[in-house]
N, C-alpha and C positions, 0 to 999 in steps of 0.2 A: 538432590531435588529437596530440598528442604522444606519443613513444613512452617506453615502460615500460623496468625495468631485464630483462623477459620476452624483450625482441625482439634483446638483444645475445647472450642465452644459445643454446648449442646445443638441439636441440630431442632428447627422451627418444624412448624406443622403449613400444611395448604390454606389455613387459614390465615397464617403471616401473612402467605403470600397475597391471600384476597382482599388486607388489611386497607384502607386509605391512607393517610396522612402515617408517613413514617420517621417520629421521632430521631432528632441532628444529633441525640446524644449517643455518645458510645456505650456499649452493652459494658456492665461492673467487669472491673476486671482487666478490660483493656483499653490500651495506652494511646495517644498520638501518637510516640513515638512506634510501637511496635505497628503499628497499621502503614506508617510511612516505611518503615521496613519490608514488610511485604510489598508495598508498591515497588521499590528501588530493587529488592530480591529481583524481579522480574525486570523493571525499568532499565537498570545500570547494564546487563549483557545486554540487551535490547539496542540499546544504545550507542553499545560500543559497534554491535554490527550495522547498525543503521549508517552509524557514520561512517565508517569504511566503505561503506558499499554507495554512501554519496559521494562522497570523495573519490571514490575509484570513476561512479559515473560521470565527475566532476574532470577529473586527471583522462580522462575517454574524449569529451568534448573539447578539451584545450588543447591535447593531440593532436585531435583533427583538425580544432581551428588552425592549427597550424600551416593545414594544409590551404586554407584561404575561406571564404565565407562561403561557399558553393558545395566545401563539406560538410560543414555547420548545416547548412540548407539539406541536404543530401538526406543528415540523419534523422534531423528533424522532422522530415516529410515522417519516414516510416515508423516512428512514436506513436501516435493514435491508432494507425491500424493494426498494429503491431499487440498492443494494450487492448484494441478492441475481440480480439481472437485468445488474448487471456484472460477475457470477461469472464467465460462460464467454468474455470477452472480455478480461478481467485474465489469466486461467490460459493463453492461448492467448500470449500477451506473455512466461510464463514461458517457455515451451517458443521461443519467438523470440529470448529475448534471449541463453537460454543456448547455441542454436545460432549463431547470428551471434557471439557470443563466442568460439566454439569455431571459428568459420572465421578470426576476428581473429586467432587464439593461432597457427593452420595457417599463414597466409599468405596462404589463400586467397579475395579479395577477388568473385572471381565466384558464388562459393558464399554467400556473405556477403548478395551483393545479389538471387538469387536467393529464399534465405529472409525477406530484407525483402519482394519484391513478392506472395509466397504467403500471407505473414502480413497484409499490409492488405488482400489481395481477402478471405481469409478472412474478421479481424474487421470488413472493411466488410459482408459480406452478415449475418455475425452480428445485428454493429448494429440492421441496417435491422429484421429480423425481431423482435429485443428491444423496440429501440424501439416500435413498435407493439404489442404484448402488455402493456408497462407502461404505455403510454396509457390502453389501453380499461380497462384493471383497477385503474387509481389509486385510484377510490374504496372498491371491495371488500378491497384490499391497507391502504388507511389504516385501514378499519371492522375487520378482523382486526387490526391493530395493537393496538386497544383505542380509538377516539375512540368517548366515549360524549357529547360535548356536538356539540350541530349546529354549530356555528360552528366548533370545531376541527377536524370531519370536514371541513366545507369550505372550510376553509384548508390542509389536508394535502392535499386532492384536487388544489386548484388547483396547489397547490405541485410535487407528485409530477410531474401531467401537464406543466407545463413542462420540468419537469427531461427528462422522456423525450422531448419535441418537440428538445429537440438534442442526444439521447443519440448519436446518428452522428458529432457534431463533436468529443465528448469522447472516442468510443472511437479515433477516428482518430489525434486526438493522442496520447493513453496507449501507442495502440502508435509512434507512430515517438519519444514518447519511449524506451519499452523497448527498439528496437533502436538510436538513437543509446548509450545507457546498455551494451546488448553490446560496442560498440566502441571503448566506455571516453571517450564524450564526453557529458558532462554538462551541457557548459555551454551551448550550444545550447539545451536544454530550458530552461535557466536562464534566459536569455534572453526567450522566447516567452512561458513562464508569468509572469515578472515584469509582462510587459507586460498579460497578461492578467490579472493580479492586480490592477494598478493601474486598468482597466478597470471591474473587476465591484465595485470599493471606491466609486468616483463613483457608477456608477449603482444603487449599494447608496443612497447621498447622496440621490439623484435620487427614486428610484421609493419606496423606504420608506414615507417620511413628506409626502413629494409637496415639494420645494424647486423653487426656481426655475422654476416653472411648471408643472412635470413633476405627471403626476396619482400620487395618492396609493393605491399599489396592494399595500402592507402586506405579508406573507409572500408572496404573489405578483410582488410586486416583488422581492423579494432574489431568489426563483428565476429571476425574467427578467433579472436582472443576470446571476447566474451563467452562465446560458446564454449571452447574449451574449458574456460573457468568454472565454467557451469557443467559440465561432466563432471569434472573433478570435487565440485561440490556436491553433486548427487550421489558418488559415490560413496564420499564420505558421512552422507547425512544417513546412508542405506545401511552402512557399518555402524552407526550408533544407535539406530533402534535394533539391530541385530542382536543386541548384547544383551541379555539376561535382567541387569539391574535396572535397564528404560521398564517406567512405566508403561508405555505402550507397545513393549515388547513383541516383536513379530519374525518369521522365518518362513522359507518355502513349504514348512512341510504344515503350515497354518491354513486355517479353511478360508479361501478367499473366493467360494462363491458366494453370488450375489444373493444378498438378504433383504427382501422386502419391505419389512421392519425398518431395518437401522435405513437403507436408501431412504424411503420415506420422509425419516425425520430429518435425515441431511437435506432432504430437498423441499422439507417445507419451511426450513429457516435459507437453504443456499439457492431456491430459485427466486423469491423479492429481492436477494443480493444480488443474483446475476441478472437480473430487470435492470434494476440499482445504476449496476457496475457498466450495463448495456447502454444505457441511454446520459452516464456520464460521459463514455466515451464519442457514443456518437455526437452530443453535446459539444467535446472536444475537438471533436473533427471538424465540425463545421465551425467552432469558433477559429482551428484551427488554420484553414482554408480562405478563411475572411481575413486571416492578419495576412496570409501569403500573397493574398492580391497587394498586399502594398509595396511589394517589392525585396529583393534578396536579400539588403544592407537591412531594412525593415525585420524581416523574416529572424537574421542571425540574430538580430537585436534582442527580440521577441524568445529565439530559441536558449539565448543566452541567460537570460533574465528567470526565466521556467527552469532553468537548470537549476540556476541558483535560488528557487524560491523550494525546490525537490529536495534542498539542504533544510531549509527551514520547516518541511513538513516531517522530517522524522520528531521533529520535538514532541507535535501534537500525537504521530505515529505509535512513538515510544512509550508515551503515556496509553494512548489506547491499547495498545498488547496491554499493559496492564490491568485496564480499567476492564476489557471484552474476558482477561482469564477468571479475573479476581471476582468481576459479577457472575457469571455463569458460574464458579465455585461457589459463591454464596449463595445462589438460586438455587443450587445441587441440594444444599444443605438446607435450603428452606429458610434463610437467616437474611431477605432484604434490607434489613436493618447494616447490615455487615457492607452489601453490595452500596448501599447509598456513603458509608464511609470512606471506601477506597474511592470511590468514584468523584466523591466533591474534593478529594486531598489530591487524586491524580491532577484533577483542573488547577488546583492553588500552582502544585508543581510546573505544569504546563505554560498556566500565565507569567509567572515569574519570567521562566528562560523566554517566552516569545516578545514580552518587551522589551530585556536585553539585547536581542537579534534586533528588534526595530531600531531601536538606535545606532548597532554596528552596521545596518544598510545604511541609513543615514550621512553617517562618518565617514565608513570605508567605501562608499559606494562606487568613485575612481579607481583607485588600483587593484577592487576585486572585478571589476569588467575589465579593465588592463589584463589579464590575467588570460583571459580566453580570443583578444582578438586586440591587433594595433591600428585596425581602421577608425579614424576619428568621429566619424557621423557614427558607426555604430556605437560608439564608447559614451557619445552625447547622449545618445538614446536608451542607451542603458543606465544611467546615473536617474535620468528621468521615471524611470519606469520602477528603480529600486524603492525610491521615495514611496511608490504607491505599494509596494512590495512590504516596504516595514509599516503599513496602517493596516496592512488586513493579517500581520502575526497573530496578535490576541484575539481574533474572530475565529481565525483558522485553527489556531489551536485548540478553541473550547469546542467547537463542531466534531473536531476529530476525536476528543475524547468522550464526549459523551456522546457521539453515535456510536462509539466501539461497546461503549458500557451497554447499546442499545441491544448491540449483536452479540454480546454474551448472555443477553437475557433471551434471544431469539425474534426480537421484536423489529425484523429486518423489514415490513411492509412498510409504515411509516416513512424509513428512510429513503425507500425505496420511490414513493409517490412525491417526495423532498424533491428528490435528484431530478424526477421527471419535469417539476415545476424550474426548477432553479436552475442546472445544469443544461437541459437540454431546451427550453425553452426561454428563458429572461437572460442567461450570461452570453448566447449566439446571437438571441435577439438582440440585445443593446449594444453587441459588439457591431453587429452589421448597421444600425442605425449609427453607430459613431463615427464608422469609417465611411460609411456611404454616404449617408444623409448629412451631418454634420461636420464632415471631413475634420475628425479629431486626429486620427491617426493612431499610431499604436499606441498611445497613451490613453484614447478613450476607448480602446478596445479592455486596457487593463483595468480600466475604472470600471467597464461593466465585470471581471472579475471580484472588485471587490465589495460591489454592490452584491454580487451574488454570495461570496463569503456571509457579511453580515446577515442578508437575513434568513441565510442556512443556520446560523449560527444562534439566531433567534429563535425559530421554530423549534429547531432541536431539544432547545433549553426547555422549551413549553412543552414539548412530547415528556422529555424528563420529568418535569415538574409534577404532572400530572398524574403518573404512577400507575399508569396502564402496562405500561414495559411489566411488572412484576409477574403479571397473569398468563405471559406469552409462552412460561415454563408449563403451566399445565393445559395451554392451547394446544401445545405441540405435541404433546403426550397424549392429548386425547383422539388428537386428529391422526395422528399413527397408531 
């Protein structure tokens, strides 16, 4: 883990956090080049990891898609229920990342290790409970999502149950990844997730269609491949943090007993994030059900475009990881000026890539859609939706990155309230109107997503400009 510009700057004071307007000029001795180097030091390994993960997800759907549109639909119907069950674990990771980053910024390694141990204990407990709930309720969840055909229901149920059987391994890996990102180490996660993605692809080839003597498991084979790869990733992640050279080094001999102080601080940031994620998933589930009512081909086209859009999200996610980590570290050192400097430049990087991606989707919409399916109707729908996806890019990138900075500061309540309005109310409400009242079909539903992204981007930017996020560090510590 390399040092950053921040490590060589003097610490600020509580008064610096309470100041109103932050100057946009860099501190003396700090150059633009050095700030961008800090950002890319985290973003580049994270981008490799997310690109590989996204392309693996893309390959999953392409391989499954070769079975027919029914298989794409079966997998698609499990997406939102699975994400809802992941909500609490991912939200606690937000709190852990912010607090570990702030501890790293203040130079308190012992505190960072305490937060890391408590995060592991908390998410291990949560994941065991959620794994059981998800496995038992898999069939009614897929049925609730709109599975009308018996074959789709059976395949979707098997897919979700296998995912839930391996949920503990996924959860622990995601927690370790979040902790490493908090200290600015995204390379380690890149290594173990790269290995896991390769395992996933190989097992997809062997298990979906039954090559080289392996059984043909179809949709269940894709899920089993993912679960086995998650187990491999978890083993490698645990080995990584067991090394003494790791900043958050831990082993089984450490004190993992629950600590009220650290758990309270994680929860103070994580619970609003949990509410945000839960509302986002509920809203997405309502949205997904509305699209599913259009029919199998329409839902398959929607699933293809959602998968392609997930590739574009990695742009915002990559620089959001940098903004979260560097904002947390900056505020841990009480340097809001550096937090703002990092976030501003993360936005510039993300915006340049977003515009490029939008142009590519407009130009290459047809061949890209053709990778997933040979259904002419489905491809025509995909091309229409990809024009909307292209226009979404700048707004999506901006809101991802600035929201990441707010999370790094521990300012998660505002994001939760905004998500309630846009994702749980606005997006599904507009989609239902577009589909059921105005008969705009799938494009109408995607215009609802575009509206959501524009409004969210504007309001998150307004919140950041207000400067109130700087005080979240002081409030969190006081509450604990």
